[in-house]
C-alpha positions as CSV (number, residue, x, y, z in Angstrom):
1,L,-109.8,-140.7,82.0
2,S,-112.7,-141.4,84.5
3,S,-112.0,-143.2,87.9
4,S,-113.5,-146.8,86.9
5,E,-110.5,-146.1,83.6
6,L,-107.5,-145.0,85.9
7,Y,-108.4,-148.1,88.2
8,L,-108.4,-150.4,84.8
9,I,-105.1,-148.7,84.4
10,R,-103.4,-149.1,87.9
11,Q,-104.8,-153.0,87.7
12,W,-103.0,-153.7,84.5
13,I,-99.9,-152.2,85.6
14,A,-99.7,-154.1,88.9
15,T,-100.1,-157.2,87.0
16,G,-97.0,-156.6,85.1
17,A,-98.3,-154.2,82.1
18,I,-98.4,-157.3,79.6
19,D,-99.7,-156.9,76.7
20,S,-102.4,-159.8,76.2
21,G,-103.3,-159.2,72.7
22,A,-102.3,-159.7,69.0
23,C,-98.7,-159.4,69.9
24,N,-99.1,-163.0,71.9
25,T,-101.7,-165.0,69.5
26,S,-98.6,-166.4,67.2
27,N,-97.3,-168.0,70.5
28,C,-101.3,-169.5,71.4
29,D,-101.4,-173.2,70.6
30,T,-104.9,-174.5,70.9
31,N,-103.2,-178.3,72.0
32,S,-101.7,-176.5,74.8
33,Y,-104.1,-176.3,77.3
34,T,-102.7,-177.6,80.9
35,F,-103.3,-175.4,84.5
36,S,-100.0,-174.7,85.2
37,G,-98.6,-174.0,81.4
38,T,-101.6,-172.3,80.0
39,I,-104.9,-171.4,82.3
40,A,-102.7,-169.8,85.3
41,P,-100.6,-167.3,83.4
42,L,-103.7,-166.8,81.6
43,M,-105.4,-166.0,84.0
44,Q,-102.6,-163.9,85.6
45,S,-102.3,-161.7,82.8
46,N,-106.0,-161.0,82.0
47,C,-107.9,-161.6,85.5
48,V,-105.9,-161.0,88.9
49,G,-105.7,-157.4,88.3
50,C,-109.1,-157.0,89.6
51,H,-110.0,-160.9,90.7
52,Y,-106.9,-160.8,93.6
53,A,-109.3,-162.0,96.7
54,A,-112.2,-163.9,97.7
55,S,-113.7,-160.1,98.8
56,S,-113.0,-159.1,94.9
57,P,-116.3,-158.5,92.9
58,G,-116.6,-161.6,91.1
59,G,-114.6,-163.2,93.6
60,S,-110.8,-164.7,93.4
61,L,-109.1,-166.1,90.6
62,T,-105.6,-166.7,91.4
63,D,-105.3,-170.4,92.3
64,Y,-105.7,-173.1,91.4
65,S,-109.0,-173.9,93.7
66,S,-110.6,-171.0,92.8
67,I,-110.1,-171.1,89.1
68,M,-111.6,-174.4,88.7
69,N,-114.8,-173.2,90.3
70,A,-115.3,-171.2,88.2
71,A,-114.9,-173.4,85.6
72,V,-117.4,-176.1,86.7
73,N,-119.8,-173.9,87.2
74,G,-119.8,-172.3,84.1
75,K,-119.0,-168.4,85.1
76,L,-115.5,-168.8,83.2
77,I,-116.7,-169.6,80.4
78,G,-119.5,-167.5,80.2
79,D,-117.6,-164.7,81.1
80,I,-114.4,-164.9,78.8
81,S,-116.9,-165.8,75.8
82,H,-119.4,-162.8,76.4
83,L,-122.2,-165.3,76.6
84,T,-125.8,-163.3,76.9
85,S,-126.5,-163.3,81.0
86,Y,-123.1,-163.4,81.9
87,N,-119.5,-160.6,82.7
88,A,-118.0,-160.0,79.7
89,M,-114.5,-160.3,80.9
90,P,-111.8,-159.1,81.1
91,L,-114.1,-155.6,82.5
92,G,-113.3,-152.8,80.4
93,G,-110.9,-154.7,78.4
94,T,-110.5,-156.4,74.9
95,M,-112.1,-160.3,75.0
96,L,-109.7,-162.9,74.9
97,Q,-108.1,-164.0,71.6
98,D,-110.1,-167.4,70.5
99,C,-107.6,-169.6,70.4
100,Q,-107.1,-168.3,74.5
101,I,-110.5,-169.0,75.0
102,T,-110.7,-172.4,73.4
103,Q,-107.9,-173.7,75.4
104,V,-109.8,-172.9,78.5
105,K,-112.7,-174.4,76.8
106,K,-110.3,-177.7,76.0
107,W,-109.5,-177.4,80.2
108,V,-112.8,-177.3,81.0
109,A,-114.1,-180.1,78.9
110,A,-110.9,-182.3,80.1
111,G,-112.2,-182.2,83.6
112,A,-110.4,-178.7,84.6
113,P,-107.5,-180.9,85.9
114,D,-104.4,-179.4,88.1
115,N,-101.8,-180.6,85.8
C-alpha cells in the first residue's frame, strides 16, 4: 500500500472504522436532516478523520461553526457532490450516498441551522 492509502486507513480506524457504505443506506431518510441527528454524525464518520483541526488541509469539520461555514460558502455541497472545480470528498473514498447528499443539501437550504 502507498503511504497515502495507509494514511486513509489510519484515519478511518481513528474515527471508529465506521462502514458508511451500502450497509447504512436503508436507514437514510431525506426528511431527516437536523444538524445534531444527521449532519454532525455524517461529518464525524466521513470527514473528521482528515478534517480534524483548522490546520488540516481543507480546514476543520469538527463542530457546528466550521461545518456551517463550509455549507454557507458552497464548498461542502460542491465537494461532497463531486462538482467540477471542487475537491471530490471524501478524498480517496467512496462518494456519499445520494440520500446523504440530499440530506446535506436540504440542511443547507434550510439555512444550516444548529438544531
